[in-house]
C-alpha positions as CSV (number, residue, x, y, z in Angstrom):
1,X,-51.9,-15.9,-0.1
2,X,-51.8,-16.2,-3.9
3,X,-48.9,-18.3,-5.2
4,X,-46.9,-16.5,-7.9
5,X,-44.6,-18.3,-10.3
6,X,-40.9,-18.1,-9.6
7,X,-40.2,-15.6,-12.4
8,X,-42.9,-13.3,-11.0
9,X,-41.6,-13.5,-7.5
10,X,-38.0,-12.5,-8.4
11,X,-39.1,-9.7,-10.8
12,X,-38.6,-6.1,-9.6
13,X,-40.5,-4.6,-12.6
14,X,-42.5,-1.6,-11.5
15,X,-40.3,-1.1,-8.3
16,X,-37.8,1.6,-7.6
17,X,-34.7,0.8,-5.6
18,X,-32.4,3.3,-3.8
19,X,-28.8,2.2,-3.2
20,X,-26.3,4.3,-1.3
21,X,-22.7,3.8,-2.3
22,X,-24.2,2.8,-5.6
23,X,-21.4,3.9,-7.9
24,X,-18.9,1.2,-7.0
25,X,-18.1,-2.1,-5.3
26,X,-21.0,-4.0,-3.8
27,X,-23.4,-1.1,-4.5
28,X,-22.7,-1.0,-8.2
29,X,-22.9,-4.8,-8.5
30,X,-26.2,-4.6,-6.7
31,X,-27.5,-1.9,-9.0
32,X,-26.7,-4.0,-12.1
33,X,-28.6,-7.0,-10.7
34,X,-31.7,-4.9,-9.8
35,X,-31.7,-3.4,-13.2
36,X,-31.6,-6.9,-14.7
37,X,-34.6,-7.7,-12.5
38,X,-36.4,-4.7,-14.0
39,X,-36.2,-2.2,-11.2
40,X,-35.7,1.5,-11.7
41,X,-32.9,3.0,-9.7
42,X,-31.8,5.8,-7.5
43,X,-28.0,5.6,-7.2
44,X,-26.7,7.7,-4.3
45,X,-22.9,8.4,-3.9
46,X,-20.4,11.1,-3.1
47,X,-18.5,10.6,-6.4
48,X,-20.2,12.4,-9.3
49,X,-17.9,11.0,-11.9
50,X,-18.4,7.4,-10.8
51,X,-22.1,7.9,-10.6
52,X,-22.1,9.0,-14.3
53,X,-20.0,6.0,-15.3
54,X,-22.3,3.7,-13.4
55,X,-25.4,5.1,-15.0
56,X,-23.9,4.8,-18.5
57,X,-22.7,1.3,-17.9
58,X,-26.1,0.0,-16.7
59,X,-28.0,1.8,-19.4
60,X,-25.9,0.0,-22.0
61,X,-27.4,-3.3,-20.9
62,X,-30.8,-2.5,-19.3
63,X,-33.8,-0.3,-20.2
64,X,-34.6,1.0,-16.8
65,X,-34.9,4.5,-15.4
66,X,-31.8,5.6,-13.4
67,X,-31.5,8.7,-11.4
68,X,-28.1,9.6,-9.8
69,X,-27.9,11.7,-6.7
70,X,-24.6,13.1,-5.5
71,X,-24.6,13.8,-1.7
72,X,-22.3,13.6,1.3
73,X,-24.0,11.1,3.6
74,X,-22.1,12.4,6.6
75,X,-24.2,15.5,6.4
76,X,-27.8,15.1,7.7
77,X,-29.0,18.2,5.9
78,X,-28.0,16.7,2.6
79,X,-29.9,13.5,3.5
80,X,-33.0,15.6,4.4
81,X,-32.7,17.5,1.1
82,X,-32.5,14.3,-0.9
83,X,-35.8,13.0,0.5
84,X,-37.5,16.4,0.0
85,X,-36.4,16.4,-3.6
86,X,-37.8,13.0,-4.4
87,X,-41.1,13.5,-2.5
88,X,-43.9,11.7,-4.3
89,X,-41.4,9.3,-6.0
90,X,-40.1,7.5,-3.0
91,X,-38.3,4.1,-3.6
92,X,-40.0,0.8,-2.7
93,X,-36.7,-0.7,-1.6
94,X,-33.9,1.1,0.4
95,X,-30.4,-0.4,0.5
96,X,-28.0,1.3,2.9
97,X,-24.7,0.1,1.5
98,X,-22.4,3.2,1.8
99,X,-19.5,3.0,4.2
100,X,-15.9,4.0,4.8
101,X,-13.3,1.4,5.6
102,X,-10.1,3.0,7.1
103,X,-7.5,1.3,9.3
104,X,-6.5,3.4,12.3
105,X,-5.0,2.3,15.6
106,X,-7.6,2.8,18.5
107,X,-5.1,4.9,20.4
108,X,-4.9,7.3,17.5
109,X,-8.6,7.9,17.0
110,X,-9.7,11.4,17.6
111,X,-13.2,12.9,17.9
112,X,-13.3,14.3,14.3
113,X,-12.3,11.0,12.8
114,X,-14.8,9.0,14.9
115,X,-17.6,11.4,14.1
116,X,-16.9,11.1,10.4
117,X,-16.9,7.3,10.4
118,X,-20.0,7.0,12.6
119,X,-21.9,9.5,10.5
120,X,-21.3,7.6,7.3
121,X,-21.3,4.0,8.5
122,X,-24.2,4.2,11.0
123,X,-26.0,7.6,11.3
124,X,-26.6,7.9,7.6
125,X,-28.4,4.5,7.6
126,X,-30.5,5.6,10.6
127,X,-31.6,8.8,8.9
128,X,-32.2,7.1,5.6
129,X,-34.4,4.4,7.3
130,X,-36.3,7.1,9.2
131,X,-37.2,9.0,6.0
132,X,-38.1,5.8,4.2
133,X,-40.4,4.5,6.9
134,X,-42.1,7.9,7.5
135,X,-43.0,8.1,3.8
136,X,-44.2,4.6,3.4
137,X,-46.1,4.0,6.6
138,X,-49.3,3.2,4.7
139,X,-47.6,1.0,2.1
140,X,-44.6,-0.7,3.7
141,X,-41.4,-1.5,1.9
142,X,-38.1,-3.3,2.1
143,X,-34.9,-2.1,3.8
144,X,-31.6,-3.9,3.5
145,X,-28.7,-2.7,5.6
146,X,-25.1,-3.7,5.0
147,X,-23.2,-4.8,8.1
148,X,-19.9,-6.7,8.3
149,X,-18.4,-9.8,9.7
150,X,-16.2,-7.5,11.7
151,X,-19.2,-6.5,13.7
152,X,-19.8,-10.1,14.8
153,X,-16.2,-11.4,14.9
154,X,-13.6,-8.7,15.0
155,X,-10.6,-10.0,13.1
156,X,-8.4,-7.2,11.8
157,X,-6.5,-4.8,14.0
158,X,-7.1,-1.1,13.6
159,X,-10.8,-1.3,12.9
160,X,-12.4,-0.6,16.3
161,X,-14.2,2.4,14.9
162,X,-15.5,0.5,11.9
163,X,-16.6,-2.5,14.1
164,X,-18.6,-0.2,16.4
165,X,-20.4,1.5,13.5
166,X,-21.3,-1.8,11.8
167,X,-22.5,-3.3,15.1
168,X,-24.8,-0.3,15.4
169,X,-26.2,-1.0,11.9
170,X,-27.1,-4.6,13.0
171,X,-28.8,-3.3,16.2
172,X,-30.7,-0.7,14.1
173,X,-31.9,-3.4,11.7
174,X,-33.2,-5.7,14.3
175,X,-34.9,-3.0,16.4
176,X,-36.6,-1.5,13.3
177,X,-37.8,-5.0,12.2
178,X,-39.3,-5.5,15.7
179,X,-41.1,-2.1,15.6
180,X,-42.3,-1.9,11.9
181,X,-42.7,-5.4,10.5
182,X,-46.4,-5.4,11.4
183,X,-46.7,-2.3,9.4
184,X,-45.7,-4.0,6.2
185,X,-41.9,-3.5,6.3
186,X,-39.3,-6.2,5.9
187,X,-36.0,-5.1,7.3
188,X,-32.9,-7.2,7.1
189,X,-29.1,-7.0,7.2
190,X,-26.5,-8.6,4.9
191,X,-23.2,-9.5,6.6
192,X,-20.6,-9.5,3.9
193,X,-17.0,-10.6,4.5
194,X,-14.0,-11.2,2.3
195,X,-15.5,-9.5,-0.7
196,X,-12.9,-8.5,-3.3
197,X,-14.1,-5.0,-4.2
198,X,-12.1,-2.4,-6.0
199,X,-11.0,-0.9,-2.7
200,X,-9.9,-4.3,-1.3
201,X,-7.8,-4.9,-4.5
202,X,-6.3,-1.5,-4.0
203,X,-5.5,-2.3,-0.4
204,X,-3.8,-5.5,-1.5
205,X,-1.6,-3.7,-4.0
206,X,-0.6,-1.0,-1.5
207,X,0.2,-3.7,1.1
208,X,2.6,-5.4,-1.4
209,X,4.0,-2.1,-2.7
210,X,4.8,-0.9,0.9
211,X,5.9,-4.4,2.1
212,X,3.5,-4.1,5.0
213,X,4.3,-7.4,6.7
214,X,1.6,-7.1,9.3
215,X,-1.1,-6.6,6.6
216,X,0.3,-9.5,4.5
217,X,0.1,-11.8,7.5
218,X,-3.4,-10.6,8.2
219,X,-4.5,-11.4,4.6
220,X,-3.0,-14.9,4.7
221,X,-4.6,-15.7,8.1
222,X,-8.0,-14.4,6.9
223,X,-8.0,-16.4,3.7
224,X,-6.7,-19.6,5.5
225,X,-9.8,-19.6,7.7
226,X,-12.3,-19.2,4.8
227,X,-14.0,-22.6,4.4
228,X,-14.6,-21.9,0.7
229,X,-10.9,-21.1,0.3
230,X,-11.4,-17.9,-1.8
231,X,-12.6,-14.3,-1.6
232,X,-16.1,-13.4,-2.7
233,X,-17.2,-11.4,-5.7
234,X,-19.4,-8.3,-5.2
235,X,-22.0,-9.9,-7.5
236,X,-22.3,-12.8,-5.0
237,X,-23.6,-10.2,-2.4
238,X,-25.8,-8.5,-5.0
239,X,-27.7,-11.7,-5.8
240,X,-28.6,-12.0,-2.1
241,X,-29.8,-8.4,-2.1
242,X,-32.2,-9.1,-4.9
243,X,-33.5,-12.2,-3.1
244,X,-34.1,-10.3,0.1
245,X,-35.9,-7.5,-1.8
246,X,-38.1,-9.9,-3.8
247,X,-41.2,-11.8,-2.9
248,X,-39.0,-14.9,-2.5
249,X,-38.1,-13.5,0.9
250,X,-41.7,-12.6,1.9
251,X,-41.4,-14.1,5.4
252,X,-37.9,-12.9,6.3
253,X,-37.4,-9.9,8.5
254,X,-35.0,-9.0,11.3
255,X,-32.5,-11.5,9.9
256,X,-28.7,-11.2,9.5
257,X,-27.6,-13.0,6.4
258,X,-23.9,-13.8,6.2
259,X,-22.3,-13.7,2.7
260,X,-18.8,-14.5,3.8
261,X,-17.6,-17.8,2.3
262,X,-18.3,-19.5,5.7
263,X,-15.9,-17.2,7.7
264,X,-18.3,-16.8,10.7
265,X,-18.7,-20.6,10.9
266,X,-15.0,-21.4,10.9
């Protein structure tokens, strides 16, 4: 194997990366880092306004091609249509980051709610992976799925539905790595936890505003068991994404990479 220099191994120039949930949070942070590494982007999200803002923000700093795609990932027909529309210009890297994070007591879950959560948090990743692998069977590629510490060590109450979906994402990742790594695919999962995204900040504000004592207690308990003693920044997840997609991670597949401030080790 030819040895590239470090700069060449981390460079994504000439590659195209597709990121679901790419208009905000970890997805947007990831998009910025890949653009910095030279990658062209497909940003996929349900929020057209945020997609436009994300595209403009990245273009202000980086000279890369960015295509925004507004779809509802809970609808398979829209996923199918997406891949039909980009036929011939498929991405080299697929990042399944999109997800919905809603607290609801297990005894109050109904079929409609569960279906929605599973379609976005798990099934969309499955269908996106299937399309990606079908189109790149001769050339291989990189898939990074986003799991959660909740899938490995459930901590918060009211997230059974979320935990089940993210556990399924982990199983999908490892099974696909087993089946397709010999065909040139590297398929891994990042396990984030305690990341202070915009939605997490909003949840904190609502918790204080509503004087939700149970949620306040949960937040204190969570932070107290973080060995690093702080919440993470979305960019700290994004950097690991770039590493896993790059040639620096050429011998890594089927792995679960925690980015959680040590939560799972505590």
